[in-house]
Gaussian input, Z-matrix of N, CA and C with variables (Angstrom, degrees):
# hf/3-21g

backbone

0 1
 N
 C     1     B1
 C     2     B2     1     A1
 N     3     B3     2     A2     1     D1
 C     4     B4     3     A3     2     D2
 C     5     B5     4     A4     3     D3
 N     6     B6     5     A5     4     D4
 C     7     B7     6     A6     5     D5
 C     8     B8     7     A7     6     D6
 N     9     B9     8     A8     7     D7
 C    10    B10     9     A9     8     D8
 C    11    B11    10    A10     9     D9
 N    12    B12    11    A11    10    D10
 C    13    B13    12    A12    11    D11
 C    14    B14    13    A13    12    D12
 N    15    B15    14    A14    13    D13
 C    16    B16    15    A15    14    D14
 C    17    B17    16    A16    15    D15
 N    18    B18    17    A17    16    D16
 C    19    B19    18    A18    17    D17
 C    20    B20    19    A19    18    D18
 N    21    B21    20    A20    19    D19
 C    22    B22    21    A21    20    D20
 C    23    B23    22    A22    21    D21
 N    24    B24    23    A23    22    D22
 C    25    B25    24    A24    23    D23
 C    26    B26    25    A25    24    D24
 N    27    B27    26    A26    25    D25
 C    28    B28    27    A27    26    D26
 C    29    B29    28    A28    27    D27
 N    30    B30    29    A29    28    D28
 C    31    B31    30    A30    29    D29
 C    32    B32    31    A31    30    D30
 N    33    B33    32    A32    31    D31
 C    34    B34    33    A33    32    D32
 C    35    B35    34    A34    33    D33
 N    36    B36    35    A35    34    D34
 C    37    B37    36    A36    35    D35
 C    38    B38    37    A37    36    D36
 N    39    B39    38    A38    37    D37
 C    40    B40    39    A39    38    D38
 C    41    B41    40    A40    39    D39
 N    42    B42    41    A41    40    D40
 C    43    B43    42    A42    41    D41
 C    44    B44    43    A43    42    D42
 N    45    B45    44    A44    43    D43
 C    46    B46    45    A45    44    D44
 C    47    B47    46    A46    45    D45
 N    48    B48    47    A47    46    D46
 C    49    B49    48    A48    47    D47
 C    50    B50    49    A49    48    D48
 N    51    B51    50    A50    49    D49
 C    52    B52    51    A51    50    D50
 C    53    B53    52    A52    51    D51
 N    54    B54    53    A53    52    D52
 C    55    B55    54    A54    53    D53
 C    56    B56    55    A55    54    D54
 N    57    B57    56    A56    55    D55
 C    58    B58    57    A57    56    D56
 C    59    B59    58    A58    57    D57
 N    60    B60    59    A59    58    D58
 C    61    B61    60    A60    59    D59
 C    62    B62    61    A61    60    D60
 N    63    B63    62    A62    61    D61
 C    64    B64    63    A63    62    D62
 C    65    B65    64    A64    63    D63
 N    66    B66    65    A65    64    D64
 C    67    B67    66    A66    65    D65
 C    68    B68    67    A67    66    D66
 N    69    B69    68    A68    67    D67
 C    70    B70    69    A69    68    D68
 C    71    B71    70    A70    69    D69
 N    72    B72    71    A71    70    D70
 C    73    B73    72    A72    71    D71
 C    74    B74    73    A73    72    D72
 N    75    B75    74    A74    73    D73
 C    76    B76    75    A75    74    D74
 C    77    B77    76    A76    75    D75
 N    78    B78    77    A77    76    D76
 C    79    B79    78    A78    77    D77
 C    80    B80    79    A79    78    D78
 N    81    B81    80    A80    79    D79
 C    82    B82    81    A81    80    D80
 C    83    B83    82    A82    81    D81
 N    84    B84    83    A83    82    D82
 C    85    B85    84    A84    83    D83
 C    86    B86    85    A85    84    D84
 N    87    B87    86    A86    85    D85
 C    88    B88    87    A87    86    D86
 C    89    B89    88    A88    87    D87
 N    90    B90    89    A89    88    D88
 C    91    B91    90    A90    89    D89
 C    92    B92    91    A91    90    D90
 N    93    B93    92    A92    91    D91
 C    94    B94    93    A93    92    D92
 C    95    B95    94    A94    93    D93
 N    96    B96    95    A95    94    D94
 C    97    B97    96    A96    95    D95
 C    98    B98    97    A97    96    D96
 N    99    B99    98    A98    97    D97
 C   100   B100    99    A99    98    D98
 C   101   B101   100   A100    99    D99
 N   102   B102   101   A101   100   D100
 C   103   B103   102   A102   101   D101
 C   104   B104   103   A103   102   D102
 N   105   B105   104   A104   103   D103
 C   106   B106   105   A105   104   D104
 C   107   B107   106   A106   105   D105
 N   108   B108   107   A107   106   D106
 C   109   B109   108   A108   107   D107
 C   110   B110   109   A109   108   D108
 N   111   B111   110   A110   109   D109
 C   112   B112   111   A111   110   D110
 C   113   B113   112   A112   111   D111
 N   114   B114   113   A113   112   D112
 C   115   B115   114   A114   113   D113
 C   116   B116   115   A115   114   D114
 N   117   B117   116   A116   115   D115
 C   118   B118   117   A117   116   D116
 C   119   B119   118   A118   117   D117
 N   120   B120   119   A119   118   D118
 C   121   B121   120   A120   119   D119
 C   122   B122   121   A121   120   D120
 N   123   B123   122   A122   121   D121
 C   124   B124   123   A123   122   D122
 C   125   B125   124   A124   123   D123
 N   126   B126   125   A125   124   D124
 C   127   B127   126   A126   125   D125
 C   128   B128   127   A127   126   D126
 N   129   B129   128   A128   127   D127
 C   130   B130   129   A129   128   D128
 C   131   B131   130   A130   129   D129
 N   132   B132   131   A131   130   D130
 C   133   B133   132   A132   131   D131
 C   134   B134   133   A133   132   D132
 N   135   B135   134   A134   133   D133
 C   136   B136   135   A135   134   D134
 C   137   B137   136   A136   135   D135
 N   138   B138   137   A137   136   D136
 C   139   B139   138   A138   137   D137
 C   140   B140   139   A139   138   D138
 N   141   B141   140   A140   139   D139
 C   142   B142   141   A141   140   D140
 C   143   B143   142   A142   141   D141
 N   144   B144   143   A143   142   D142
 C   145   B145   144   A144   143   D143
 C   146   B146   145   A145   144   D144
 N   147   B147   146   A146   145   D145
 C   148   B148   147   A147   146   D146
 C   149   B149   148   A148   147   D147
 N   150   B150   149   A149   148   D148
 C   151   B151   150   A150   149   D149
 C   152   B152   151   A151   150   D150
 N   153   B153   152   A152   151   D151
 C   154   B154   153   A153   152   D152
 C   155   B155   154   A154   153   D153
 N   156   B156   155   A155   154   D154
 C   157   B157   156   A156   155   D155
 C   158   B158   157   A157   156   D156
 N   159   B159   158   A158   157   D157
 C   160   B160   159   A159   158   D158
 C   161   B161   160   A160   159   D159
 N   162   B162   161   A161   160   D160
 C   163   B163   162   A162   161   D161
 C   164   B164   163   A163   162   D162
 N   165   B165   164   A164   163   D163
 C   166   B166   165   A165   164   D164
 C   167   B167   166   A166   165   D165
 N   168   B168   167   A167   166   D166
 C   169   B169   168   A168   167   D167
 C   170   B170   169   A169   168   D168
 N   171   B171   170   A170   169   D169
 C   172   B172   171   A171   170   D170
 C   173   B173   172   A172   171   D171
 N   174   B174   173   A173   172   D172
 C   175   B175   174   A174   173   D173
 C   176   B176   175   A175   174   D174
 N   177   B177   176   A176   175   D175
 C   178   B178   177   A177   176   D176
 C   179   B179   178   A178   177   D177
 N   180   B180   179   A179   178   D178
 C   181   B181   180   A180   179   D179
 C   182   B182   181   A181   180   D180
 N   183   B183   182   A182   181   D181
 C   184   B184   183   A183   182   D182
 C   185   B185   184   A184   183   D183
 N   186   B186   185   A185   184   D184
 C   187   B187   186   A186   185   D185
 C   188   B188   187   A187   186   D186
 N   189   B189   188   A188   187   D187
 C   190   B190   189   A189   188   D188
 C   191   B191   190   A190   189   D189
 N   192   B192   191   A191   190   D190
 C   193   B193   192   A192   191   D191
 C   194   B194   193   A193   192   D192
 N   195   B195   194   A194   193   D193
 C   196   B196   195   A195   194   D194
 C   197   B197   196   A196   195   D195
 N   198   B198   197   A197   196   D196
 C   199   B199   198   A198   197   D197
 C   200   B200   199   A199   198   D198
 N   201   B201   200   A200   199   D199
 C   202   B202   201   A201   200   D200
 C   203   B203   202   A202   201   D201
 N   204   B204   203   A203   202   D202
 C   205   B205   204   A204   203   D203
 C   206   B206   205   A205   204   D204
 N   207   B207   206   A206   205   D205
 C   208   B208   207   A207   206   D206
 C   209   B209   208   A208   207   D207
 N   210   B210   209   A209   208   D208
 C   211   B211   210   A210   209   D209
 C   212   B212   211   A211   210   D210
 N   213   B213   212   A212   211   D211
 C   214   B214   213   A213   212   D212
 C   215   B215   214   A214   213   D213
 N   216   B216   215   A215   214   D214
 C   217   B217   216   A216   215   D215
 C   218   B218   217   A217   216   D216
 N   219   B219   218   A218   217   D217
 C   220   B220   219   A219   218   D218
 C   221   B221   220   A220   219   D219
 N   222   B222   221   A221   220   D220
 C   223   B223   222   A222   221   D221
 C   224   B224   223   A223   222   D222
 N   225   B225   224   A224   223   D223
 C   226   B226   225   A225   224   D224
 C   227   B227   226   A226   225   D225
 N   228   B228   227   A227   226   D226
 C   229   B229   228   A228   227   D227
 C   230   B230   229   A229   228   D228
 N   231   B231   230   A230   229   D229
 C   232   B232   231   A231   230   D230
 C   233   B233   232   A232   231   D231
 N   234   B234   233   A233   232   D232
 C   235   B235   234   A234   233   D233
 C   236   B236   235   A235   234   D234
 N   237   B237   236   A236   235   D235
 C   238   B238   237   A237   236   D236
 C   239   B239   238   A238   237   D237
 N   240   B240   239   A239   238   D238
 C   241   B241   240   A240   239   D239
 C   242   B242   241   A241   240   D240
 N   243   B243   242   A242   241   D241
 C   244   B244   243   A243   242   D242
 C   245   B245   244   A244   243   D243
 N   246   B246   245   A245   244   D244
 C   247   B247   246   A246   245   D245
 C   248   B248   247   A247   246   D246
 N   249   B249   248   A248   247   D247
 C   250   B250   249   A249   248   D248
 C   251   B251   250   A250   249   D249
 N   252   B252   251   A251   250   D250
 C   253   B253   252   A252   251   D251
 C   254   B254   253   A253   252   D252
 N   255   B255   254   A254   253   D253
 C   256   B256   255   A255   254   D254
 C   257   B257   256   A256   255   D255
 N   258   B258   257   A257   256   D256
 C   259   B259   258   A258   257   D257
 C   260   B260   259   A259   258   D258
 N   261   B261   260   A260   259   D259
 C   262   B262   261   A261   260   D260
 C   263   B263   262   A262   261   D261
 N   264   B264   263   A263   262   D262
 C   265   B265   264   A264   263   D263
 C   266   B266   265   A265   264   D264
 N   267   B267   266   A266   265   D265
 C   268   B268   267   A267   266   D266
 C   269   B269   268   A268   267   D267
 N   270   B270   269   A269   268   D268
 C   271   B271   270   A270   269   D269
 C   272   B272   271   A271   270   D270

   B1=1.4795
   B2=1.5293
   B3=1.2871
   B4=1.5551
   B5=1.5300
   B6=1.2876
   B7=1.4725
   B8=1.5795
   B9=1.2517
   B10=1.4774
   B11=1.4495
   B12=1.3519
   B13=1.5405
   B14=1.5249
   B15=1.2549
   B16=1.4988
   B17=1.5855
   B18=1.3665
   B19=1.4541
   B20=1.5319
   B21=1.3456
   B22=1.4291
   B23=1.4777
   B24=1.2989
   B25=1.4447
   B26=1.5163
   B27=1.3951
   B28=1.4468
   B29=1.4985
   B30=1.3549
   B31=1.5582
   B32=1.5078
   B33=1.2620
   B34=1.5261
   B35=1.4748
   B36=1.3368
   B37=1.4857
   B38=1.4935
   B39=1.3099
   B40=1.5061
   B41=1.4943
   B42=1.3457
   B43=1.5270
   B44=1.4369
   B45=1.3162
   B46=1.4708
   B47=1.5391
   B48=1.3454
   B49=1.4800
   B50=1.5039
   B51=1.3868
   B52=1.5039
   B53=1.5132
   B54=1.2688
   B55=1.4284
   B56=1.4197
   B57=1.4018
   B58=1.4165
   B59=1.5454
   B60=1.3731
   B61=1.3954
   B62=1.6108
   B63=1.2782
   B64=1.4629
   B65=1.4785
   B66=1.3892
   B67=1.4918
   B68=1.5635
   B69=1.3379
   B70=1.4037
   B71=1.6407
   B72=1.2392
   B73=1.4798
   B74=1.4681
   B75=1.3339
   B76=1.4792
   B77=1.5590
   B78=1.3064
   B79=1.4072
   B80=1.5892
   B81=1.3228
   B82=1.5067
   B83=1.4216
   B84=1.3510
   B85=1.4646
   B86=1.5598
   B87=1.3615
   B88=1.4501
   B89=1.4499
   B90=1.3423
   B91=1.4284
   B92=1.5230
   B93=1.3263
   B94=1.4816
   B95=1.4473
   B96=1.3020
   B97=1.4663
   B98=1.5092
   B99=1.2507
   B100=1.4262
   B101=1.5727
   B102=1.3377
   B103=1.4378
   B104=1.6171
   B105=1.2827
   B106=1.4650
   B107=1.4272
   B108=1.4343
   B109=1.4014
   B110=1.5712
   B111=1.3189
   B112=1.4352
   B113=1.5174
   B114=1.2967
   B115=1.4123
   B116=1.5436
   B117=1.3089
   B118=1.4893
   B119=1.4934
   B120=1.3183
   B121=1.4019
   B122=1.5134
   B123=1.3646
   B124=1.4953
   B125=1.6009
   B126=1.3364
   B127=1.3549
   B128=1.5814
   B129=1.2917
   B130=1.4834
   B131=1.6476
   B132=1.3585
   B133=1.4390
   B134=1.5896
   B135=1.2951
   B136=1.4379
   B137=1.4822
   B138=1.4478
   B139=1.4677
   B140=1.5457
   B141=1.3086
   B142=1.4982
   B143=1.5044
   B144=1.3825
   B145=1.4144
   B146=1.4994
   B147=1.2533
   B148=1.4443
   B149=1.5313
   B150=1.3627
   B151=1.4062
   B152=1.5193
   B153=1.3259
   B154=1.3574
   B155=1.5641
   B156=1.3485
   B157=1.4961
   B158=1.4954
   B159=1.2609
   B160=1.4605
   B161=1.6252
   B162=1.3738
   B163=1.4303
   B164=1.5962
   B165=1.4009
   B166=1.4516
   B167=1.4708
   B168=1.2908
   B169=1.4615
   B170=1.5608
   B171=1.3668
   B172=1.4907
   B173=1.4674
   B174=1.3988
   B175=1.4139
   B176=1.5913
   B177=1.3878
   B178=1.5815
   B179=1.5750
   B180=1.2232
   B181=1.5054
   B182=1.5672
   B183=1.3001
   B184=1.4665
   B185=1.4954
   B186=1.4041
   B187=1.3742
   B188=1.5441
   B189=1.2946
   B190=1.3538
   B191=1.5148
   B192=1.2264
   B193=1.4554
   B194=1.5228
   B195=1.3636
   B196=1.4370
   B197=1.5174
   B198=1.3289
   B199=1.4235
   B200=1.6339
   B201=1.2747
   B202=1.5509
   B203=1.4992
   B204=1.3898
   B205=1.4237
   B206=1.5720
   B207=1.3668
   B208=1.4375
   B209=1.5385
   B210=1.2583
   B211=1.4772
   B212=1.4548
   B213=1.3082
   B214=1.4919
   B215=1.5422
   B216=1.3371
   B217=1.5300
   B218=1.4456
   B219=1.3433
   B220=1.5136
   B221=1.4649
   B222=1.3840
   B223=1.4917
   B224=1.4580
   B225=1.4052
   B226=1.4495
   B227=1.4892
   B228=1.3553
   B229=1.4049
   B230=1.5204
   B231=1.3374
   B232=1.4917
   B233=1.4702
   B234=1.3916
   B235=1.3919
   B236=1.5797
   B237=1.3092
   B238=1.4621
   B239=1.4659
   B240=1.3010
   B241=1.4043
   B242=1.5755
   B243=1.3103
   B244=1.4364
   B245=1.4719
   B246=1.2963
   B247=1.4630
   B248=1.5740
   B249=1.2876
   B250=1.5121
   B251=1.4898
   B252=1.3180
   B253=1.5861
   B254=1.4929
   B255=1.2672
   B256=1.4520
   B257=1.4788
   B258=1.3387
   B259=1.4611
   B260=1.4948
   B261=1.3382
   B262=1.5392
   B263=1.5461
   B264=1.3505
   B265=1.3631
   B266=1.6036
   B267=1.3285
   B268=1.3983
   B269=1.5291
   B270=1.3923
   B271=1.5195
   B272=1.4980
   A1=108.95
   A2=113.61
   A3=119.83
   A4=103.52
   A5=110.86
   A6=119.75
   A7=109.65
   A8=115.41
   A9=119.29
   A10=108.97
   A11=113.74
   A12=118.92
   A13=110.42
   A14=120.96
   A15=123.97
   A16=108.43
   A17=116.84
   A18=121.83
   A19=107.71
   A20=120.29
   A21=122.86
   A22=114.69
   A23=115.14
   A24=120.01
   A25=114.97
   A26=114.43
   A27=120.73
   A28=105.43
   A29=122.24
   A30=122.17
   A31=111.42
   A32=119.30
   A33=121.57
   A34=109.68
   A35=117.31
   A36=121.03
   A37=109.80
   A38=116.92
   A39=125.11
   A40=112.50
   A41=113.76
   A42=117.57
   A43=113.57
   A44=119.89
   A45=122.64
   A46=115.18
   A47=107.28
   A48=115.31
   A49=115.91
   A50=114.83
   A51=122.54
   A52=105.04
   A53=125.73
   A54=124.51
   A55=117.51
   A56=115.42
   A57=122.42
   A58=110.27
   A59=116.99
   A60=119.56
   A61=117.04
   A62=115.69
   A63=122.34
   A64=113.67
   A65=114.82
   A66=120.02
   A67=110.15
   A68=118.94
   A69=118.32
   A70=113.28
   A71=116.33
   A72=121.11
   A73=113.18
   A74=118.80
   A75=119.91
   A76=113.05
   A77=127.52
   A78=123.02
   A79=111.70
   A80=115.65
   A81=119.13
   A82=113.55
   A83=119.37
   A84=123.28
   A85=112.07
   A86=117.93
   A87=118.92
   A88=111.95
   A89=122.23
   A90=123.05
   A91=112.13
   A92=119.25
   A93=123.64
   A94=111.89
   A95=121.72
   A96=121.48
   A97=115.12
   A98=124.79
   A99=128.63
   A100=105.56
   A101=115.23
   A102=127.81
   A103=109.19
   A104=118.99
   A105=124.46
   A106=116.27
   A107=120.47
   A108=119.98
   A109=109.32
   A110=115.20
   A111=119.37
   A112=113.74
   A113=120.92
   A114=123.06
   A115=108.14
   A116=117.93
   A117=118.60
   A118=111.74
   A119=116.50
   A120=124.02
   A121=108.11
   A122=115.27
   A123=121.26
   A124=106.28
   A125=117.21
   A126=121.40
   A127=109.06
   A128=116.98
   A129=124.73
   A130=108.89
   A131=112.37
   A132=119.09
   A133=106.35
   A134=121.19
   A135=123.86
   A136=115.08
   A137=118.93
   A138=115.62
   A139=108.76
   A140=113.15
   A141=120.31
   A142=108.78
   A143=115.34
   A144=124.07
   A145=112.57
   A146=118.85
   A147=123.65
   A148=110.31
   A149=117.80
   A150=116.70
   A151=105.58
   A152=121.10
   A153=127.03
   A154=112.55
   A155=113.30
   A156=113.30
   A157=116.49
   A158=120.00
   A159=120.27
   A160=111.07
   A161=114.55
   A162=115.45
   A163=118.09
   A164=107.45
   A165=115.88
   A166=112.79
   A167=117.87
   A168=124.13
   A169=114.81
   A170=110.65
   A171=112.34
   A172=115.37
   A173=119.25
   A174=123.24
   A175=109.39
   A176=108.99
   A177=116.96
   A178=106.21
   A179=119.83
   A180=123.40
   A181=108.27
   A182=112.52
   A183=116.70
   A184=110.45
   A185=118.39
   A186=119.73
   A187=111.65
   A188=119.56
   A189=124.93
   A190=114.38
   A191=117.59
   A192=120.74
   A193=112.42
   A194=117.58
   A195=117.41
   A196=115.15
   A197=115.28
   A198=121.08
   A199=107.28
   A200=111.73
   A201=115.34
   A202=109.07
   A203=123.85
   A204=127.12
   A205=105.94
   A206=116.80
   A207=116.98
   A208=112.71
   A209=119.39
   A210=127.60
   A211=112.41
   A212=123.05
   A213=121.43
   A214=105.98
   A215=113.71
   A216=119.23
   A217=116.27
   A218=112.54
   A219=119.58
   A220=112.24
   A221=115.70
   A222=116.94
   A223=113.40
   A224=117.00
   A225=116.80
   A226=112.26
   A227=119.98
   A228=124.44
   A229=117.73
   A230=111.83
   A231=118.19
   A232=113.31
   A233=116.22
   A234=120.90
   A235=114.54
   A236=109.69
   A237=117.06
   A238=116.15
   A239=114.61
   A240=122.71
   A241=116.56
   A242=110.76
   A243=113.62
   A244=119.14
   A245=117.62
   A246=125.53
   A247=108.06
   A248=112.25
   A249=114.44
   A250=111.14
   A251=116.19
   A252=122.01
   A253=109.75
   A254=120.37
   A255=119.14
   A256=113.55
   A257=115.47
   A258=117.79
   A259=112.94
   A260=114.31
   A261=121.21
   A262=104.44
   A263=121.35
   A264=119.44
   A265=107.51
   A266=117.99
   A267=121.21
   A268=112.56
   A269=112.33
   A270=120.36
   A271=104.97
   D1=127.77
   D2=-175.60
   D3=-110.57
   D4=152.30
   D5=178.23
   D6=-111.23
   D7=130.32
   D8=-177.67
   D9=-73.91
   D10=165.68
   D11=178.35
   D12=-70.35
   D13=-27.83
   D14=178.67
   D15=-70.37
   D16=-37.75
   D17=179.41
   D18=-70.72
   D19=-38.33
   D20=175.00
   D21=-62.93
   D22=-38.21
   D23=174.99
   D24=-65.73
   D25=-36.69
   D26=-179.14
   D27=-72.36
   D28=-42.73
   D29=175.22
   D30=-58.91
   D31=-35.96
   D32=179.83
   D33=-69.95
   D34=-35.09
   D35=176.85
   D36=-63.89
   D37=-44.69
   D38=177.41
   D39=-59.00
   D40=-43.66
   D41=174.53
   D42=-62.48
   D43=-46.36
   D44=176.58
   D45=-54.30
   D46=-46.14
   D47=-180.00
   D48=-65.10
   D49=-33.76
   D50=176.92
   D51=-72.61
   D52=-42.32
   D53=178.24
   D54=-62.01
   D55=-34.88
   D56=175.76
   D57=-68.27
   D58=-44.39
   D59=175.18
   D60=-62.61
   D61=-36.47
   D62=171.32
   D63=-62.36
   D64=-44.26
   D65=178.79
   D66=-64.72
   D67=-35.75
   D68=176.00
   D69=-71.92
   D70=-31.84
   D71=-179.58
   D72=-76.32
   D73=-26.19
   D74=-172.90
   D75=-67.58
   D76=-35.25
   D77=175.07
   D78=-60.64
   D79=-40.54
   D80=175.60
   D81=-61.79
   D82=-37.18
   D83=178.87
   D84=-67.52
   D85=-28.97
   D86=-176.84
   D87=-79.15
   D88=3.87
   D89=175.14
   D90=86.46
   D91=16.54
   D92=171.22
   D93=-70.51
   D94=135.78
   D95=176.15
   D96=-62.98
   D97=150.93
   D98=-178.12
   D99=-65.46
   D100=143.31
   D101=-179.58
   D102=-63.63
   D103=-45.44
   D104=-175.46
   D105=-70.92
   D106=-23.37
   D107=-171.42
   D108=-77.57
   D109=169.31
   D110=172.28
   D111=-74.76
   D112=168.37
   D113=-174.65
   D114=-72.14
   D115=-31.55
   D116=178.75
   D117=-62.57
   D118=-43.34
   D119=-176.51
   D120=-68.63
   D121=-39.50
   D122=-177.88
   D123=-67.08
   D124=-37.85
   D125=-176.11
   D126=-71.19
   D127=-38.70
   D128=177.47
   D129=-63.01
   D130=-37.02
   D131=-170.85
   D132=-73.63
   D133=-33.78
   D134=179.66
   D135=-72.65
   D136=-20.69
   D137=-176.28
   D138=-77.85
   D139=153.35
   D140=169.11
   D141=-78.19
   D142=155.60
   D143=175.56
   D144=-61.41
   D145=138.22
   D146=-178.71
   D147=-112.48
   D148=127.98
   D149=178.71
   D150=-106.03
   D151=123.34
   D152=-178.48
   D153=-82.43
   D154=141.68
   D155=170.39
   D156=-70.52
   D157=-178.90
   D158=-177.17
   D159=-68.40
   D160=-43.15
   D161=178.14
   D162=-67.20
   D163=-37.26
   D164=173.92
   D165=-64.67
   D166=-41.14
   D167=176.72
   D168=-61.06
   D169=-43.04
   D170=175.89
   D171=-68.15
   D172=-32.29
   D173=176.49
   D174=-66.75
   D175=-43.99
   D176=-179.29
   D177=-60.73
   D178=-44.51
   D179=-179.42
   D180=-57.14
   D181=-56.54
   D182=-177.85
   D183=-53.51
   D184=-48.35
   D185=-179.28
   D186=-59.36
   D187=-42.92
   D188=176.17
   D189=-58.67
   D190=-42.36
   D191=177.25
   D192=-66.48
   D193=-46.26
   D194=174.53
   D195=-59.59
   D196=-36.97
   D197=-178.06
   D198=-65.17
   D199=-45.82
   D200=-175.74
   D201=-71.75
   D202=-24.66
   D203=178.33
   D204=-74.57
   D205=-29.60
   D206=176.24
   D207=-76.05
   D208=-14.84
   D209=176.80
   D210=103.09
   D211=15.89
   D212=-178.97
   D213=-72.76
   D214=130.20
   D215=173.77
   D216=-59.54
   D217=142.53
   D218=179.77
   D219=-58.48
   D220=-35.32
   D221=-178.27
   D222=-65.98
   D223=-33.30
   D224=178.93
   D225=-77.37
   D226=-33.30
   D227=171.32
   D228=-63.04
   D229=-34.77
   D230=175.08
   D231=-69.47
   D232=-40.78
   D233=176.61
   D234=-66.82
   D235=-41.37
   D236=177.66
   D237=-57.35
   D238=-45.82
   D239=-174.85
   D240=-100.45
   D241=3.96
   D242=179.81
   D243=60.67
   D244=40.15
   D245=176.82
   D246=-127.28
   D247=166.43
   D248=176.55
   D249=-84.71
   D250=152.30
   D251=172.71
   D252=-53.49
   D253=-38.41
   D254=-177.41
   D255=-66.17
   D256=-31.58
   D257=176.63
   D258=-67.95
   D259=-36.09
   D260=178.21
   D261=-61.73
   D262=-49.25
   D263=-169.72
   D264=-76.59
   D265=-19.52
   D266=173.98
   D267=-67.26
   D268=-42.47
   D269=-179.97
   D270=-64.25

């Protein structure tokens, strides 16, 4: 089976397009924050996940309850502490 010159040109085009897509995707794979997000979201994205011990978790829950009773919005608390709003509701 032989490949024509037009088919070779088409395959080269596909390869160039694939290389461009890979080059675009590589900065995201390196853990760099997205350009379009706010600095706070980018800062949260670069941190590693933290597992709280039992005592720390109890203190954190108490603090969340007192903040919520004061009327602090869940969105603000989630941004402040780097956790999701769903996690706050779960606690």
